[in-house]
Every structure is written in C-alpha cells, then in structure tokens.
VMD Tcl script that builds the backbone (N, CA, C; Angstrom):
set m [mol new atoms 543]
animate dup $m
set s [atomselect $m all]
$s set {name element resname resid chain x y z} {
  {N N MET 1 A 30.343 198.758 62.652}
  {CA C MET 1 A 29.957 198.253 61.227}
  {C C MET 1 A 28.526 197.711 61.047}
  {N N GLN 2 A 27.652 198.037 60.128}
  {CA C GLN 2 A 26.575 197.208 59.999}
  {C C GLN 2 A 26.621 196.159 59.187}
  {N N LEU 3 A 26.551 194.859 59.358}
  {CA C LEU 3 A 26.737 193.744 58.227}
  {C C LEU 3 A 25.151 193.368 58.073}
  {N N THR 4 A 25.105 193.193 56.777}
  {CA C THR 4 A 23.642 192.384 56.557}
  {C C THR 4 A 23.817 191.328 57.010}
  {N N ILE 5 A 22.378 190.856 57.479}
  {CA C ILE 5 A 22.391 189.643 57.619}
  {C C ILE 5 A 21.328 189.038 56.615}
  {N N HIS 6 A 22.193 188.224 55.753}
  {CA C HIS 6 A 21.626 187.690 54.399}
  {C C HIS 6 A 20.590 186.477 54.551}
  {N N SER 7 A 19.712 186.401 53.822}
  {CA C SER 7 A 19.159 184.969 53.424}
  {C C SER 7 A 19.945 184.212 52.210}
  {N N ILE 8 A 19.702 183.275 52.163}
  {CA C ILE 8 A 20.260 182.770 51.003}
  {C C ILE 8 A 19.925 183.244 49.871}
  {N N ASP 9 A 18.776 184.061 49.597}
  {CA C ASP 9 A 18.114 184.515 48.417}
  {C C ASP 9 A 18.761 186.091 48.230}
  {N N THR 10 A 19.335 186.451 49.360}
  {CA C THR 10 A 20.065 187.813 49.267}
  {C C THR 10 A 21.605 187.917 49.234}
  {N N ALA 11 A 22.029 187.025 49.614}
  {CA C ALA 11 A 23.347 186.529 49.623}
  {C C ALA 11 A 24.325 186.770 48.241}
  {N N PRO 12 A 25.588 186.828 48.246}
  {CA C PRO 12 A 26.002 187.054 46.911}
  {C C PRO 12 A 26.153 185.544 46.136}
  {N N ALA 13 A 25.890 185.428 44.935}
  {CA C ALA 13 A 25.965 184.268 44.700}
  {C C ALA 13 A 26.887 182.947 45.219}
  {N N ASP 14 A 28.007 183.494 45.463}
  {CA C ASP 14 A 29.028 182.657 45.674}
  {C C ASP 14 A 28.944 182.302 47.236}
  {N N SER 15 A 28.121 182.642 47.974}
  {CA C SER 15 A 27.966 182.235 49.216}
  {C C SER 15 A 26.887 181.666 49.303}
  {N N ARG 16 A 25.956 181.608 48.572}
  {CA C ARG 16 A 24.602 180.781 48.586}
  {C C ARG 16 A 24.793 179.368 48.916}
  {N N PRO 17 A 25.699 178.501 47.843}
  {CA C PRO 17 A 25.861 177.263 48.148}
  {C C PRO 17 A 26.424 176.855 49.570}
  {N N VAL 18 A 27.333 177.640 49.969}
  {CA C VAL 18 A 27.645 177.697 51.391}
  {C C VAL 18 A 26.662 177.646 52.688}
  {N N LEU 19 A 25.840 178.667 52.310}
  {CA C LEU 19 A 24.601 179.160 53.377}
  {C C LEU 19 A 23.525 177.878 53.053}
  {N N GLU 20 A 23.437 177.301 51.922}
  {CA C GLU 20 A 22.529 175.921 51.613}
  {C C GLU 20 A 23.052 175.020 52.520}
  {N N GLY 21 A 24.530 174.729 52.466}
  {CA C GLY 21 A 25.143 173.473 53.489}
  {C C GLY 21 A 24.756 173.874 54.821}
  {N N ILE 22 A 25.190 175.050 55.058}
  {CA C ILE 22 A 25.014 175.191 56.562}
  {C C ILE 22 A 23.590 174.795 57.145}
  {N N ALA 23 A 22.613 175.312 56.296}
  {CA C ALA 23 A 21.368 175.307 56.531}
  {C C ALA 23 A 20.799 173.762 56.502}
  {N N ALA 24 A 21.382 173.139 55.692}
  {CA C ALA 24 A 20.873 171.696 55.577}
  {C C ALA 24 A 21.754 170.792 56.593}
  {N N ASP 25 A 22.912 171.392 57.447}
  {CA C ASP 25 A 23.635 170.996 58.449}
  {C C ASP 25 A 22.827 171.137 59.925}
  {N N VAL 26 A 22.388 172.330 59.877}
  {CA C VAL 26 A 21.854 172.632 61.177}
  {C C VAL 26 A 20.480 172.964 61.420}
  {N N GLY 27 A 19.772 173.050 60.205}
  {CA C GLY 27 A 18.456 173.518 60.123}
  {C C GLY 27 A 18.002 174.891 59.921}
  {N N LEU 28 A 18.868 175.851 59.936}
  {CA C LEU 28 A 18.586 177.071 59.543}
  {C C LEU 28 A 20.076 177.663 59.326}
  {N N VAL 29 A 19.691 178.944 59.013}
  {CA C VAL 29 A 20.880 179.609 58.386}
  {C C VAL 29 A 21.168 180.557 59.781}
  {N N PRO 30 A 22.073 180.506 60.818}
  {CA C PRO 30 A 22.596 181.105 61.721}
  {C C PRO 30 A 22.889 182.790 61.458}
  {N N ASN 31 A 22.329 183.618 62.290}
  {CA C ASN 31 A 22.700 184.910 61.784}
  {C C ASN 31 A 24.083 185.332 61.504}
  {N N LEU 32 A 24.886 184.623 62.513}
  {CA C LEU 32 A 26.349 184.909 62.180}
  {C C LEU 32 A 26.761 184.683 60.794}
  {N N ALA 33 A 26.132 183.195 60.656}
  {CA C ALA 33 A 26.951 182.808 59.196}
  {C C ALA 33 A 26.233 183.687 58.249}
  {N N ALA 34 A 24.877 184.244 58.420}
  {CA C ALA 34 A 24.504 185.326 57.369}
  {C C ALA 34 A 24.991 186.495 57.361}
  {N N ALA 35 A 25.753 186.631 58.382}
  {CA C ALA 35 A 26.375 188.273 58.372}
  {C C ALA 35 A 27.494 188.235 57.758}
  {N N ALA 36 A 28.250 186.736 57.673}
  {CA C ALA 36 A 29.965 186.458 57.083}
  {C C ALA 36 A 29.505 186.145 55.519}
  {N N ALA 37 A 28.366 186.263 55.050}
  {CA C ALA 37 A 27.840 185.816 53.817}
  {C C ALA 37 A 27.974 186.789 52.962}
  {N N GLY 38 A 28.234 188.192 53.504}
  {CA C GLY 38 A 28.776 189.219 52.544}
  {C C GLY 38 A 30.154 189.152 51.846}
  {N N SER 39 A 30.986 188.293 52.208}
  {CA C SER 39 A 32.103 187.926 51.807}
  {C C SER 39 A 32.077 186.565 51.445}
  {N N PRO 40 A 31.774 185.612 50.310}
  {CA C PRO 40 A 31.937 184.460 49.881}
  {C C PRO 40 A 33.331 183.978 50.775}
  {N N ALA 41 A 34.385 184.651 50.545}
  {CA C ALA 41 A 35.741 184.021 51.101}
  {C C ALA 41 A 35.546 184.034 52.804}
  {N N LEU 42 A 35.206 184.799 53.411}
  {CA C LEU 42 A 35.007 184.713 54.741}
  {C C LEU 42 A 33.898 183.858 55.075}
  {N N LEU 43 A 32.829 183.821 54.562}
  {CA C LEU 43 A 31.813 182.328 54.886}
  {C C LEU 43 A 32.825 181.411 54.688}
  {N N ALA 44 A 33.407 181.051 53.231}
  {CA C ALA 44 A 34.003 179.766 53.104}
  {C C ALA 44 A 35.102 179.365 54.179}
  {N N GLY 45 A 35.695 180.309 54.990}
  {CA C GLY 45 A 36.717 180.111 55.891}
  {C C GLY 45 A 35.925 180.076 57.201}
  {N N PHE 46 A 34.882 180.672 57.508}
  {CA C PHE 46 A 33.809 180.167 58.673}
  {C C PHE 46 A 33.473 178.833 58.545}
  {N N ASP 47 A 32.851 178.499 57.317}
  {CA C ASP 47 A 32.281 176.964 56.995}
  {C C ASP 47 A 33.382 176.299 57.034}
  {N N GLY 48 A 34.592 176.019 56.933}
  {CA C GLY 48 A 35.759 175.340 56.746}
  {C C GLY 48 A 36.203 174.807 58.274}
  {N N LEU 49 A 36.023 176.184 58.950}
  {CA C LEU 49 A 36.464 176.281 60.432}
  {C C LEU 49 A 35.393 175.316 61.312}
  {N N ARG 50 A 34.182 175.461 60.576}
  {CA C ARG 50 A 33.191 174.796 61.601}
  {C C ARG 50 A 33.011 173.670 61.279}
  {N N ARG 51 A 33.363 173.180 59.841}
  {CA C ARG 51 A 33.435 171.734 59.691}
  {C C ARG 51 A 34.442 170.934 60.251}
  {N N ALA 52 A 35.684 171.778 60.276}
  {CA C ALA 52 A 36.767 171.111 60.663}
  {C C ALA 52 A 36.420 170.501 62.366}
  {N N VAL 53 A 36.107 171.755 63.171}
  {CA C VAL 53 A 35.644 171.604 64.602}
  {C C VAL 53 A 34.824 170.454 64.713}
  {N N ALA 54 A 33.755 170.198 63.808}
  {CA C ALA 54 A 32.562 169.105 64.069}
  {C C ALA 54 A 33.480 167.651 63.864}
  {N N THR 55 A 34.461 167.653 63.260}
  {CA C THR 55 A 35.220 166.316 63.240}
  {C C THR 55 A 36.183 166.170 64.359}
  {N N THR 56 A 36.371 166.980 65.350}
  {CA C THR 56 A 37.221 166.728 66.240}
  {C C THR 56 A 36.684 165.437 67.168}
  {N N LYS 57 A 37.837 164.974 68.068}
  {CA C LYS 57 A 37.508 163.706 69.007}
  {C C LYS 57 A 37.370 164.341 70.346}
  {N N LEU 58 A 37.536 165.702 70.501}
  {CA C LEU 58 A 37.515 166.381 71.626}
  {C C LEU 58 A 36.333 166.183 72.338}
  {N N ASP 59 A 36.004 165.883 73.391}
  {CA C ASP 59 A 34.990 165.663 74.317}
  {C C ASP 59 A 33.890 166.964 73.851}
  {N N PRO 60 A 32.436 166.519 73.532}
  {CA C PRO 60 A 31.766 167.966 73.005}
  {C C PRO 60 A 31.661 168.956 74.137}
  {N N VAL 61 A 31.658 168.534 75.384}
  {CA C VAL 61 A 31.766 169.564 76.757}
  {C C VAL 61 A 33.060 170.259 76.397}
  {N N LEU 62 A 33.976 169.673 76.411}
  {CA C LEU 62 A 35.457 170.294 76.537}
  {C C LEU 62 A 35.358 171.529 75.325}
  {N N ARG 63 A 34.906 171.096 74.308}
  {CA C ARG 63 A 34.769 171.728 72.949}
  {C C ARG 63 A 33.802 172.999 73.182}
  {N N GLU 64 A 32.792 172.882 74.015}
  {CA C GLU 64 A 31.792 173.843 74.164}
  {C C GLU 64 A 32.490 174.917 75.334}
  {N N VAL 65 A 33.060 174.313 76.331}
  {CA C VAL 65 A 33.770 175.124 77.368}
  {C C VAL 65 A 34.935 175.654 76.812}
  {N N THR 66 A 35.734 175.550 75.979}
  {CA C THR 66 A 36.840 176.168 74.795}
  {C C THR 66 A 36.006 177.436 74.126}
  {N N GLY 67 A 35.182 176.749 73.641}
  {CA C GLY 67 A 34.359 178.462 72.662}
  {C C GLY 67 A 33.545 179.198 73.730}
  {N N LEU 68 A 32.809 178.699 74.772}
  {CA C LEU 68 A 32.619 179.698 75.972}
  {C C LEU 68 A 33.514 180.684 76.546}
  {N N THR 69 A 34.551 180.122 76.827}
  {CA C THR 69 A 35.824 180.482 77.390}
  {C C THR 69 A 36.354 181.674 76.257}
  {N N VAL 70 A 36.517 181.500 75.131}
  {CA C VAL 70 A 36.755 182.273 74.014}
  {C C VAL 70 A 35.956 183.562 73.973}
  {N N GLY 71 A 34.444 183.056 73.802}
  {CA C GLY 71 A 33.939 184.035 73.801}
  {C C GLY 71 A 33.524 185.141 74.883}
  {N N VAL 72 A 33.840 184.648 76.019}
  {CA C VAL 72 A 33.962 186.031 77.277}
  {C C VAL 72 A 35.356 186.332 77.039}
  {N N ALA 73 A 36.392 185.897 76.578}
  {CA C ALA 73 A 37.554 186.534 76.685}
  {C C ALA 73 A 37.534 187.699 75.424}
  {N N VAL 74 A 36.765 187.290 74.233}
  {CA C VAL 74 A 36.878 188.488 73.356}
  {C C VAL 74 A 35.847 189.374 73.448}
  {N N ASP 75 A 34.896 189.288 74.383}
  {CA C ASP 75 A 33.621 189.901 74.329}
  {C C ASP 75 A 32.769 189.450 72.981}
  {N N ASN 76 A 32.284 188.218 72.969}
  {CA C ASN 76 A 31.866 187.657 71.723}
  {C C ASN 76 A 30.485 187.524 72.164}
  {N N ARG 77 A 29.594 188.354 72.317}
  {CA C ARG 77 A 28.367 187.709 72.727}
  {C C ARG 77 A 27.667 186.870 72.205}
  {N N TYR 78 A 27.605 186.774 70.720}
  {CA C TYR 78 A 27.073 185.776 70.041}
  {C C TYR 78 A 27.449 184.356 70.577}
  {N N GLY 79 A 28.773 184.336 70.265}
  {CA C GLY 79 A 29.444 183.273 70.697}
  {C C GLY 79 A 29.136 182.625 72.268}
  {N N VAL 80 A 28.903 183.828 72.982}
  {CA C VAL 80 A 28.667 183.236 74.695}
  {C C VAL 80 A 27.536 182.577 75.019}
  {N N ALA 81 A 26.325 183.499 73.841}
  {CA C ALA 81 A 25.002 182.852 73.931}
  {C C ALA 81 A 25.073 181.254 73.350}
  {N N PHE 82 A 25.693 181.001 72.243}
  {CA C PHE 82 A 25.696 179.933 71.313}
  {C C PHE 82 A 26.262 178.793 72.365}
  {N N HIS 83 A 27.598 178.963 72.749}
  {CA C HIS 83 A 28.118 177.883 73.642}
  {C C HIS 83 A 27.476 177.756 74.820}
  {N N SER 84 A 27.001 178.764 75.434}
  {CA C SER 84 A 26.155 178.593 76.678}
  {C C SER 84 A 24.858 177.609 76.264}
  {N N THR 85 A 24.245 177.706 75.313}
  {CA C THR 85 A 23.328 177.014 74.956}
  {C C THR 85 A 23.473 175.859 74.829}
  {N N MET 86 A 24.697 175.444 73.883}
  {CA C MET 86 A 24.945 174.336 73.743}
  {C C MET 86 A 25.310 173.339 74.899}
  {N N LEU 87 A 26.084 173.934 75.957}
  {CA C LEU 87 A 26.548 173.511 77.322}
  {C C LEU 87 A 25.128 172.919 77.949}
  {N N ALA 88 A 24.485 173.872 77.939}
  {CA C ALA 88 A 23.002 173.554 78.793}
  {C C ALA 88 A 22.649 172.075 78.261}
  {N N GLY 89 A 22.506 172.152 76.820}
  {CA C GLY 89 A 22.028 171.256 75.916}
  {C C GLY 89 A 22.534 169.600 76.499}
  {N N LEU 90 A 24.028 170.050 76.488}
  {CA C LEU 90 A 24.801 168.600 76.997}
  {C C LEU 90 A 24.425 168.442 78.487}
  {N N GLY 91 A 23.910 168.925 79.121}
  {CA C GLY 91 A 23.810 168.724 80.280}
  {C C GLY 91 A 24.789 169.394 81.448}
  {N N VAL 92 A 25.467 170.032 80.945}
  {CA C VAL 92 A 26.368 170.781 82.018}
  {C C VAL 92 A 25.739 171.676 83.096}
  {N N ASP 93 A 26.011 171.613 84.282}
  {CA C ASP 93 A 25.373 172.230 85.512}
  {C C ASP 93 A 25.560 173.940 85.220}
  {N N GLU 94 A 24.457 174.681 85.566}
  {CA C GLU 94 A 24.369 175.891 85.201}
  {C C GLU 94 A 25.279 176.525 86.045}
  {N N ALA 95 A 25.619 176.178 87.287}
  {CA C ALA 95 A 26.587 176.752 88.073}
  {C C ALA 95 A 27.815 176.951 87.310}
  {N N ASP 96 A 28.420 175.824 86.501}
  {CA C ASP 96 A 29.524 175.890 85.866}
  {C C ASP 96 A 29.279 176.718 84.681}
  {N N ILE 97 A 28.280 177.125 84.019}
  {CA C ILE 97 A 27.893 177.805 82.690}
  {C C ILE 97 A 28.272 179.167 83.323}
  {N N ALA 98 A 27.543 179.517 84.350}
  {CA C ALA 98 A 27.528 180.724 84.967}
  {C C ALA 98 A 29.019 181.241 85.416}
  {N N ALA 99 A 29.718 180.274 85.835}
  {CA C ALA 99 A 31.195 180.546 85.991}
  {C C ALA 99 A 31.756 181.086 84.851}
  {N N ILE 100 A 31.753 180.083 83.989}
  {CA C ILE 100 A 32.331 180.501 82.726}
  {C C ILE 100 A 32.027 181.951 82.067}
  {N N ARG 101 A 30.923 181.914 82.116}
  {CA C ARG 101 A 30.291 183.335 81.796}
  {C C ARG 101 A 30.805 184.677 82.533}
  {N N ASP 102 A 31.133 184.466 83.854}
  {CA C ASP 102 A 31.468 185.420 84.541}
  {C C ASP 102 A 33.151 185.300 84.617}
  {N N GLY 103 A 33.758 184.636 83.456}
  {CA C GLY 103 A 35.166 184.705 83.517}
  {C C GLY 103 A 36.011 183.877 84.643}
  {N N ARG 104 A 35.231 182.927 85.375}
  {CA C ARG 104 A 35.807 181.997 86.155}
  {C C ARG 104 A 35.881 180.686 85.498}
  {N N PRO 105 A 36.686 179.611 86.189}
  {CA C PRO 105 A 36.858 178.211 85.636}
  {C C PRO 105 A 35.527 177.464 86.098}
  {N N PRO 106 A 35.418 176.695 85.382}
  {CA C PRO 106 A 34.108 175.394 85.732}
  {C C PRO 106 A 34.592 174.816 87.023}
  {N N SER 107 A 33.855 173.835 87.518}
  {CA C SER 107 A 34.548 172.805 88.752}
  {C C SER 107 A 34.666 171.495 88.328}
  {N N GLU 108 A 34.664 171.086 87.425}
  {CA C GLU 108 A 35.200 169.908 86.757}
  {C C GLU 108 A 36.636 169.957 86.380}
  {N N PRO 109 A 37.632 169.284 87.030}
  {CA C PRO 109 A 38.914 169.621 86.950}
  {C C PRO 109 A 39.775 169.379 85.266}
  {N N VAL 110 A 39.079 168.562 84.413}
  {CA C VAL 110 A 39.544 168.484 83.188}
  {C C VAL 110 A 38.918 170.064 82.518}
  {N N ALA 111 A 37.835 170.109 82.854}
  {CA C ALA 111 A 37.343 171.506 82.127}
  {C C ALA 111 A 37.947 172.725 82.808}
  {N N VAL 112 A 38.297 172.787 83.959}
  {CA C VAL 112 A 39.524 173.689 84.410}
  {C C VAL 112 A 40.524 173.847 83.698}
  {N N ALA 113 A 41.328 172.708 83.462}
  {CA C ALA 113 A 42.549 173.009 82.380}
  {C C ALA 113 A 42.274 173.452 81.134}
  {N N VAL 114 A 40.988 173.030 80.554}
  {CA C VAL 114 A 40.939 173.305 79.263}
  {C C VAL 114 A 40.371 174.933 79.296}
  {N N HIS 115 A 39.576 175.231 80.306}
  {CA C HIS 115 A 39.440 176.748 80.514}
  {C C HIS 115 A 40.704 177.525 80.225}
  {N N ALA 116 A 41.728 176.963 81.145}
  {CA C ALA 116 A 43.186 178.113 81.472}
  {C C ALA 116 A 43.709 177.950 79.906}
  {N N LEU 117 A 43.696 176.819 79.468}
  {CA C LEU 117 A 44.341 176.771 78.259}
  {C C LEU 117 A 43.775 177.592 76.906}
  {N N ALA 118 A 42.432 177.339 76.964}
  {CA C ALA 118 A 41.696 178.369 75.959}
  {C C ALA 118 A 42.080 179.826 76.216}
  {N N ASN 119 A 41.677 180.391 77.515}
  {CA C ASN 119 A 41.872 181.731 78.008}
  {C C ASN 119 A 43.197 182.081 77.634}
  {N N GLU 120 A 44.220 181.560 77.924}
  {CA C GLU 120 A 45.768 181.860 77.499}
  {C C GLU 120 A 45.850 181.711 76.225}
  {N N ALA 121 A 45.536 180.671 75.575}
  {CA C ALA 121 A 45.867 180.734 73.937}
  {C C ALA 121 A 45.262 181.868 73.067}
  {N N VAL 122 A 44.100 182.362 73.915}
  {CA C VAL 122 A 43.347 183.259 72.859}
  {C C VAL 122 A 43.832 184.818 73.551}
  {N N LEU 123 A 44.024 184.926 74.606}
  {CA C LEU 123 A 44.416 186.264 75.176}
  {C C LEU 123 A 46.002 186.180 74.640}
  {N N ASP 124 A 46.681 185.461 75.146}
  {CA C ASP 124 A 48.328 185.595 74.805}
  {C C ASP 124 A 48.957 185.009 73.649}
  {N N ARG 125 A 47.778 184.940 72.327}
  {CA C ARG 125 A 48.244 184.544 71.311}
  {C C ARG 125 A 49.140 182.979 71.298}
  {N N GLY 126 A 48.745 182.261 71.790}
  {CA C GLY 126 A 49.149 180.769 72.043}
  {C C GLY 126 A 50.099 180.783 72.984}
  {N N LYS 127 A 50.630 181.700 73.596}
  {CA C LYS 127 A 51.836 181.427 74.645}
  {C C LYS 127 A 50.580 180.970 75.986}
  {N N VAL 128 A 51.227 180.262 76.700}
  {CA C VAL 128 A 50.563 179.129 77.602}
  {C C VAL 128 A 51.830 179.218 78.474}
  {N N ALA 129 A 51.211 179.679 79.871}
  {CA C ALA 129 A 52.346 179.473 81.171}
  {C C ALA 129 A 52.653 178.016 81.536}
  {N N ALA 130 A 53.855 177.895 81.994}
  {CA C ALA 130 A 54.365 176.414 82.243}
  {C C ALA 130 A 53.127 175.904 83.112}
  {N N ALA 131 A 52.624 176.491 84.165}
  {CA C ALA 131 A 51.721 176.075 85.147}
  {C C ALA 131 A 50.376 175.317 84.127}
  {N N THR 132 A 49.793 176.133 83.247}
  {CA C THR 132 A 48.999 175.656 82.357}
  {C C THR 132 A 49.200 174.680 81.873}
  {N N GLU 133 A 50.379 174.444 81.345}
  {CA C GLU 133 A 50.885 173.304 80.468}
  {C C GLU 133 A 50.888 172.351 81.367}
  {N N GLN 134 A 51.397 172.256 82.693}
  {CA C GLN 134 A 51.359 171.099 83.491}
  {C C GLN 134 A 49.740 170.863 83.869}
  {N N ALA 135 A 48.899 171.597 84.157}
  {CA C ALA 135 A 47.581 171.494 84.516}
  {C C ALA 135 A 47.047 170.422 83.265}
  {N N VAL 136 A 47.434 170.971 81.963}
  {CA C VAL 136 A 46.712 170.039 80.726}
  {C C VAL 136 A 47.092 169.025 80.984}
  {N N LEU 137 A 48.526 168.521 81.030}
  {CA C LEU 137 A 49.429 167.224 81.528}
  {C C LEU 137 A 48.431 166.312 82.385}
  {N N ASP 138 A 48.258 167.129 83.655}
  {CA C ASP 138 A 47.763 166.208 84.867}
  {C C ASP 138 A 46.388 165.848 84.680}
  {N N ALA 139 A 45.822 166.713 83.691}
  {CA C ALA 139 A 44.420 166.475 83.417}
  {C C ALA 139 A 44.150 165.372 82.335}
  {N N GLY 140 A 45.184 164.646 81.808}
  {CA C GLY 140 A 45.488 163.784 80.945}
  {C C GLY 140 A 44.991 164.145 79.623}
  {N N LEU 141 A 45.005 165.420 79.235}
  {CA C LEU 141 A 45.025 165.806 77.929}
  {C C LEU 141 A 45.994 165.410 76.713}
  {N N SER 142 A 45.771 164.882 75.877}
  {CA C SER 142 A 46.666 164.405 74.962}
  {C C SER 142 A 47.041 165.520 73.993}
  {N N THR 143 A 48.181 165.208 73.163}
  {CA C THR 143 A 48.543 166.529 72.162}
  {C C THR 143 A 47.234 166.637 71.241}
  {N N GLU 144 A 46.525 165.654 70.926}
  {CA C GLU 144 A 45.485 165.930 69.857}
  {C C GLU 144 A 44.412 166.662 70.221}
  {N N ASP 145 A 44.085 166.216 71.998}
  {CA C ASP 145 A 43.110 166.971 72.681}
  {C C ASP 145 A 43.590 168.574 72.645}
  {N N VAL 146 A 44.733 169.113 72.656}
  {CA C VAL 146 A 45.078 170.381 72.914}
  {C C VAL 146 A 45.039 171.021 71.419}
  {N N LEU 147 A 45.628 170.144 70.668}
  {CA C LEU 147 A 45.336 170.786 69.306}
  {C C LEU 147 A 44.155 171.119 68.731}
  {N N GLU 148 A 43.242 170.157 69.122}
  {CA C GLU 148 A 41.467 170.670 68.863}
  {C C GLU 148 A 41.113 171.184 69.772}
  {N N VAL 149 A 41.643 171.796 70.985}
  {CA C VAL 149 A 41.091 173.108 71.779}
  {C C VAL 149 A 41.706 173.916 70.963}
  {N N LEU 150 A 43.041 174.372 70.466}
  {CA C LEU 150 A 43.245 175.474 69.662}
  {C C LEU 150 A 42.404 175.503 68.406}
  {N N LEU 151 A 42.011 174.579 67.757}
  {CA C LEU 151 A 41.110 174.638 66.601}
  {C C LEU 151 A 39.661 175.241 66.942}
  {N N GLU 152 A 39.258 174.975 68.040}
  {CA C GLU 152 A 38.188 175.657 68.626}
  {C C GLU 152 A 38.495 177.190 69.044}
  {N N VAL 153 A 39.542 177.459 69.750}
  {CA C VAL 153 A 39.848 178.774 69.913}
  {C C VAL 153 A 39.788 179.637 68.495}
  {N N ALA 154 A 40.542 178.776 67.643}
  {CA C ALA 154 A 40.543 179.820 66.314}
  {C C ALA 154 A 39.154 180.055 65.683}
  {N N PHE 155 A 38.428 178.940 65.944}
  {CA C PHE 155 A 36.887 179.209 65.302}
  {C C PHE 155 A 36.165 180.124 66.186}
  {N N ALA 156 A 36.245 180.052 67.321}
  {CA C ALA 156 A 35.472 181.020 68.282}
  {C C ALA 156 A 36.071 182.493 68.297}
  {N N GLY 157 A 37.508 182.502 67.982}
  {CA C GLY 157 A 38.079 183.982 67.589}
  {C C GLY 157 A 37.423 184.712 66.683}
  {N N LEU 158 A 37.583 183.548 65.379}
  {CA C LEU 158 A 36.782 184.283 64.216}
  {C C LEU 158 A 35.691 184.780 64.192}
  {N N VAL 159 A 34.682 183.944 65.038}
  {CA C VAL 159 A 33.166 184.410 65.130}
  {C C VAL 159 A 33.102 185.256 65.931}
  {N N GLY 160 A 34.145 185.750 67.212}
  {CA C GLY 160 A 34.120 186.896 67.804}
  {C C GLY 160 A 34.571 188.176 66.973}
  {N N LEU 161 A 35.538 188.139 66.017}
  {CA C LEU 161 A 36.044 188.903 65.194}
  {C C LEU 161 A 34.699 189.431 64.612}
  {N N ILE 162 A 33.964 188.624 63.853}
  {CA C ILE 162 A 32.438 188.865 62.958}
  {C C ILE 162 A 31.772 189.731 64.034}
  {N N ASP 163 A 31.369 189.283 65.337}
  {CA C ASP 163 A 30.309 189.640 66.077}
  {C C ASP 163 A 30.779 191.319 66.334}
  {N N ASN 164 A 32.087 191.453 66.850}
  {CA C ASN 164 A 32.467 192.782 67.169}
  {C C ASN 164 A 32.480 193.680 66.383}
  {N N LEU 165 A 32.969 193.305 65.109}
  {CA C LEU 165 A 33.063 194.172 63.742}
  {C C LEU 165 A 31.516 194.856 63.393}
  {N N ALA 166 A 30.559 193.751 63.717}
  {CA C ALA 166 A 29.332 194.152 63.240}
  {C C ALA 166 A 28.583 194.827 64.744}
  {N N GLY 167 A 29.265 195.122 65.524}
  {CA C GLY 167 A 28.794 195.761 66.814}
  {C C GLY 167 A 27.790 194.754 67.679}
  {N N HIS 168 A 27.695 193.476 67.482}
  {CA C HIS 168 A 27.047 192.515 67.755}
  {C C HIS 168 A 26.284 191.855 66.875}
  {N N VAL 169 A 26.032 190.432 66.361}
  {CA C VAL 169 A 25.234 190.356 65.304}
  {C C VAL 169 A 23.599 189.980 66.179}
  {N N GLU 170 A 22.574 190.311 65.590}
  {CA C GLU 170 A 21.421 190.351 66.239}
  {C C GLU 170 A 21.345 188.356 66.673}
  {N N LEU 171 A 20.986 188.024 67.782}
  {CA C LEU 171 A 21.173 186.849 68.157}
  {C C LEU 171 A 19.929 185.874 67.606}
  {N N ASP 172 A 20.101 184.853 66.965}
  {CA C ASP 172 A 19.104 183.915 66.613}
  {C C ASP 172 A 17.841 183.700 67.930}
  {N N GLY 173 A 16.734 183.403 67.330}
  {CA C GLY 173 A 15.695 183.035 68.485}
  {C C GLY 173 A 15.865 181.964 69.554}
  {N N PHE 174 A 16.725 180.946 69.020}
  {CA C PHE 174 A 16.890 180.012 69.917}
  {C C PHE 174 A 18.119 179.975 71.002}
  {N N LEU 175 A 18.925 181.180 70.453}
  {CA C LEU 175 A 20.185 181.856 71.691}
  {C C LEU 175 A 19.646 182.943 72.606}
  {N N SER 176 A 18.274 183.623 72.362}
  {CA C SER 176 A 17.883 184.539 73.152}
  {C C SER 176 A 17.773 184.424 74.459}
  {N N ALA 177 A 17.734 183.143 75.271}
  {CA C ALA 177 A 17.419 182.843 76.446}
  {C C ALA 177 A 18.884 183.024 77.193}
  {N N ARG 178 A 20.034 182.835 76.222}
  {CA C ARG 178 A 21.307 182.582 76.842}
  {C C ARG 178 A 22.053 184.332 76.628}
  {N N ARG 179 A 21.237 185.246 76.409}
  {CA C ARG 179 A 22.003 186.504 75.951}
  {C C ARG 179 A 22.958 187.018 77.079}
  {N N TRP 180 A 24.362 187.519 76.761}
  {CA C TRP 180 A 25.327 187.947 77.677}
  {C C TRP 180 A 25.660 189.138 77.277}
  {N N PRO 181 A 26.023 190.182 77.798}
  {CA C PRO 181 A 25.849 190.025 79.508}
  {C C PRO 181 A 24.188 190.803 79.811}
}
mol reanalyze $m
mol bondsrecalc $m
mol representation Tube
mol addrep $m
C-alpha cells in the first residue's frame, strides 16, 4: 500500500501539531512518522508510544537491542536501520550489531537475555519460555526492566506494521548507511 510521506504542511490538520512536536524533539520529521500522519489517530498512538519509551529507565543499549531484535523478527527494514544506527551511536560493537541483524544474539550476557525476551515476546505474542524467564532473572533484570522491554516490543512492532504495510517506508538520509538487508 502506498502511504504518503507527509510534511507538516501536507499532513491532515490534526496530525500537524504531533509532527511539529516530533520535529521539535528529534530535529526532523522522520519518514516513518510522516507516513503514519495520514491517520491522526495512528500518529497520536505512535507518538504516545515513542514518548513513553523515551521515559523508561531501561539502559538505552538494551532498549535499542530490543528494537533491533523486533525489527529483524518482523522484517521491519526501517526499524532495523534506525536501531542499528542508534546502537552504533551508543558505541556498541559492530560485531554485536551484525549478529542481531542476522537474527543471532549479541555477545554481552544481559543483552543476550533481552534479545531472547524480545524475540519470543514478539514472535510468540508475549509467551516466553521458562528458560528465557530464567535467563532474564539470571541477568538481573527487574520486573520494571522486563515491562519496559515489552513497551519497546510494542513500539517496534507498531513501527514494523506501518513499515510493512507501506511496502517499506523510504529511509531517512541519516539511516541509509544502515539499510537492511
């Protein structure tokens, strides 16, 4: 389905203030948000989840590992490029980014547990194997951490739905170096 990548000027009137808020927060209107702007309700939901994710106490690397894991699991090319870019910016080893992009876990033990949790949560609709639950406990993740991983799973899943419905939203320039696959 062809989704219009709106500007603030071409978006429906009820989407414009949300796009303006996103632009104020991140310095531009990302193409994914611009594509969602065709529905003010969808854009409001996207922005609400985006803002909620930004308030989590979850380590930013673990949050991005979650997003990248979900992006790969649901074939979300926009999300894979975005989360790969963010992980690189956080100084994560390129071998770990490549592993996750290939559907494999990263090397750091806590990130391995988060990767498994995110992958199972998205693919099995929240059902997580006992071994994964134990790995999460062994990694020292709190209940709050687990729930915040789930929030990122939900947000990354929504991004994946939009991206896949659109037949893959055109990447913003700052994401093009991390195109996937």
